[in-house]
N, C-alpha and C positions, 0 to 999 in steps of 0.2 A: 852606568853610560849615558851621555848626552847623546840627546838625536839631532838627527841631520833635519833640515827645513822639511823636506820631503816626508819623512817618518812623522813629523808634528802634523804636516797636511793632512796626511793619511787617518790619523787618529780622532783629529776634527770633524772630517767628513764620515768617519765611522759613527763618531757621536752623534752627529745630527742625524744619520739614518737610525740609529737607535732612539735619540731624544729628540723628535722635530722641535723645530722653534719657531715660532708665527715670524714671517718676515724673511726668513732665512732664503736665500737664493740655493743653497744647496737642497734644501727639503723641497723647494718646488721643484727641482730637477729630478730627486726621487719620486716625487709625487706623479710626475708626469710620464715616468718610465722609460724604459730603454730606447725606444726611438727617439724621445727630444735628448737623450745624454748622447747618442751617436751622433744625432745632427749637430750638437753643439761641438763635440770631437772634430767633426767634419768641418764646420764653421771655422775654428779656432787654427786648424791647421792650415786652412787654406789662407788665414790671414797672419799665419808666421811666414808662409812663403812669400805673400806678397810684401810684407816688412823686409824679410831678407833680401830680396827684388830689390827694393826701394833703395836697401843700404843705410839704411839709419839703426844704426845699433840699439839705440834705445828704445825704440818700436820694437825691434826683433826680440830684444831681449823681455818686454813684458807680453808680448804675443806667444812666446814660449813658455811663460809662468802660467799664460791663461790656459794654454794647450796642456800643459803639466795638470793644472787643476781639473779640466774638464775629464782629464785620463784618469786621475784618480778617483773622481766621482764613479767613472767608468768601473775601473778595479773593485771598488767596495760594491757597487751594485752586483757586481758578477761573482763577487765573493773571491777575488784574489788576492791573497794577502803580498803585502809588498814585499815580505822576506821571499817570496816564491820567485817575484822579479828580480831581485838583489843577487839570488842563487843563479839564475839563467845569466846574469849579467856577469857574474862572477867566472861561470862556466865557460862564456863564451871568450871572457878576457885571456882565459889560459891557452885559446886556440890561436891569437894573435901570432901571427908570423909562420903558420902554418896553412897558407894559402892553397887551394888547389889549383892544379895547372889548368890555365884555361885552353880550352878548345881550338884547334886551329883549324878552318878550314881552307880547304884547296879552293880558292877562288879561280882558277885555271882550269878546273873542270867543268 
């Protein structure tokens, strides 16, 4: 079965963690630890928001890719298998259309 690009990225990141390569940015992130990885996830999230707000699609697409990369590093660092994320997404997709009723407040009281 052919892998999707996210699965391929996950495997590369796992390989970098197990087999550090000199000059690798991924290895640098692992060597700096969780705080650095989280900082980069936050930065990339903010950059994605700004790009989307600016309305330049190619910039938004590139920032989303940067965010997905850093989230992948986080998943590997935290030993969260990509399959677990896929399983949660699949479970959530089964709930589409089963929205909870919104609580309605009486603003007159």
